[in-house]
N, C-alpha and C positions, 0 to 999 in steps of 0.2 A: 713395363709393368707399373714401372713410378708414375708414367703419364696416365695412366688407368687409375692407379688410386688418387694421387694428383686431380684427377677430374671427377672420381666421388666424391672427395671429401668437397672440393668447391660448388660441387652444385646441392652440397646442401647450407653455404652461404651467399649462393645466390639464389634469385629466385625462379620458381616456383619454389623450390627444396625449404629456402629460408622461411615458409611460411609452415612448413610441414614442422620444423625445428620452433618455430615459436610455438605451434600446438603441442609438440613433445614439453615442452618447458609449463604451459597453462596449464597441463595435468601433472606434472609436478607440484605445480601452486596447489594445484584444488582441494588441497588437505588445508590448505588457510583459507576457512571459508569467511575470516572478518572480509579477507583481499580479493577473492575471487572474483568477484562483480569488476574491480575494479583493474583486475589482471585480462577478462573479456574485453572488455572496453576498448586498453590498449591495443591489442593484438585486433580486434577488429576494424579501428583507427587505423591502423598499421597499412592492413589489406585492402583498406576503404582508399588512403591516399597512393599507394602504388598500383592503383588498379583504375586510376582517372587521366583522360588526356593531360588537366591542367598541371601536374607532378612531372607526366610525360615532358611536356616540354619545356621544362627547365631542370630536367637529369639528364635529358638527351640534347639538346640544342648546343650546349658547350663543347661536346663531339663534331657533332654533326657540321658546325658552320667555324671549323677549326681554318680549314681550308674549303675555297670558293670552288665555286664547278670550275670546267675546262672549258678554258676559248680556243675552239679551233680552229681560229681563223690566226691565232699569236702562236702556231707551233709550226716551226722551220721542217720544213721536210725533208731538207738534206741533211740535218744533222742524224748522223747513224743513232738509231736508238730501238728501242723494242717495249711491246708493252705486255704486264705480266701482271696476270685475271687471278688474283686468290679466292679456293673456292670457298663456299657457304653454306657447303651440306645438300647433300644429293636422298632421296629415298628410293631404295632397292627394295627385289622382287614384286614388283607390283604387275598388274595386269597389264597388259597389250607394250610393255615396254622393259623387252627382253635385260638390256644394260642400264635400266634404271632411268627418274627422273628429277631433275635440279629442285632442288628448296625455292622457294618467292625469292629470297636474297644473292643464294647462287645466280638463279637466272639472272636476275637484274645487273649482276656484275659480268655475267659472257657478252649481255646485251650492250652494254656500258662499254667494254672493252672491244667489241665487232664496229659500233660505231665510230671510235674512236680509230679502228685498222681501217672502216670502208672511206675516212676523210686524211690518213695519212699514207695507210699500207706497208707500215710498221711491222716487221712479223710478231706473232705473240705467241708465248708462254704461259702457260698453264699450270698454276699448281695446288695438287692438294689430292691425296694418300685416303688410303681408308684405318680403321680402327682396328686394330692386332687381334688376333683369333676370331677373326670375323671371314665370311665367303664373300664382303663386299668387294662392290667392283670399286679401283681404285676412282676417285671424283675425278683425278684430270681424264680420265677414259672419257665420264659422261659429258665433262664441258668441253673435249675435242667432236664427239658426235653435234652437240648444240651448235658450234660453229661450220662444222662442214656442212650442216641442215643450213645456217644462215649464208653461205657460197663461200665463206673462207675457204683458201687453197692450204690443202692437209699439209704442201710443203714451205708453208707461213708457221705451220704452229709447233710447237714446241713443249714437249710434255714433262715436267717434273711430278711424277705419281706416286711421292714413299714420304711427304710431310702428314706429320698430324698434328704440328700447330704453328703459331705464327713464325714463332722464331725456325724453325723446320723450313717453312716457306722459305725466309729470308736466307737459311744456308744455303740449303739444296739450288735455288733459283741462283744463289750467286756461285756455286761450284758449277752449274751447267752454262755462262753467259760468260764465264774467268777467259774461255781464249773469242770469246765476241768482241770485235772494236766496239765498244757502243761509247757513245756521252750522255746520251738519256736512258733512265727506264721511269715509263710512265707506270705507276704503280695505283690497278682499279681492284677498288674494293669496295666496302659499305663506306657509309659518310661516316657511320659513328666509330666504325673498327677502323679508321684511316690513320686516328691520332697514335695508337697503337703501332700499329701494324709499320707506318711511316719510320715510326722514333726506333725500331726491330731494323728494318730495311737500311736505315742511315746509319745503324750503327756495324751492318755486319757489309754493306754492300757501301766501299768508301770511294773507291774509282772513279764513280760515275755520278751524273744527277737525278736524282730522286724526284719526280713531277708525283703529286698527288693528284689522283682525278679519283672523287666521289661520287658513289650511285647509292642508288635504295634509300630515298629520304623517310626517316620513318615517321614522325611531326610535322603539322601545319606551319606555316608563320604568319595565318590570318587572324584576325581578331578572337578573343577569347568569347565563350558566348557559355549560354545553359549546359550545352552538351559537354564543356569540356569536364564537370562537376560529374557525368553519368560515369560506374563503372562501363570500362571498355577492356574487350581480350588484346585489342591492339596496342591499349595506352600500355598494360601488364606485360606485352611481350615486348616491347619499347625502353620498358625502364627495367627487366629483365636484362636486357641487349646491353643496357648501358654498364649497370650492375659488375655484367662481365668485361665486361671492357676497363672500365673502373678500376678494378680489382686486378686485372690483368697489366696494368701500368704501375699500380705497385710493386706487383710479383716481377715482372721484368728489372725494375730499378733498383729490386733489391739481391737479384741475382744475378747479373750481367757480369 
């Protein structure tokens, strides 16, 4: 119940819920006829700035660029290691897919983990549960189905199907791998999520080396053009995820 309440409150601090909060504030200020136009312009400017690729570059890249892409050639395959793939959402109760379908970011995380598996043959741990009081299938089961379809041997897959937060990902994965003689954990998640997830995993899994493996980049590194100033849903999405990560980092540093 606490997690659900936190998620509801957090949704109105983050995007796009922040826009709803701003509009409500705007309506409360509508009685002040003298300054109402000024408030409308300010809210419109905030919505515009958070909806363009130019702002997305500068808000998301500090998170995405913190860890470099994995270099497969430098991996020592003789060191006892395991791959941990963090869930990123699934879409359930859809036509033609009884078990559901992974979201775009979850699919890219799973595919990056699969690429790492192909290059190393390290076992895989998939971590992701479902929200309480729903009939959703745990995300780990959906991820497992994808990996098996890709050709990963079921005997090389370990599941952690109970976590609902990144902190729980780390704690439950630790419990799962505690009896394994490991020296390295390759942590696979979205590049924007790695700073927070790496920090959390380092906090709870202290006896092995955590290797960050970024996937699912959201913004280009190309030169700025006029397109960067045109409102775009992908830019709003990137900024929304960045807000979520920055708030998550603050929350974890306060509550750990």
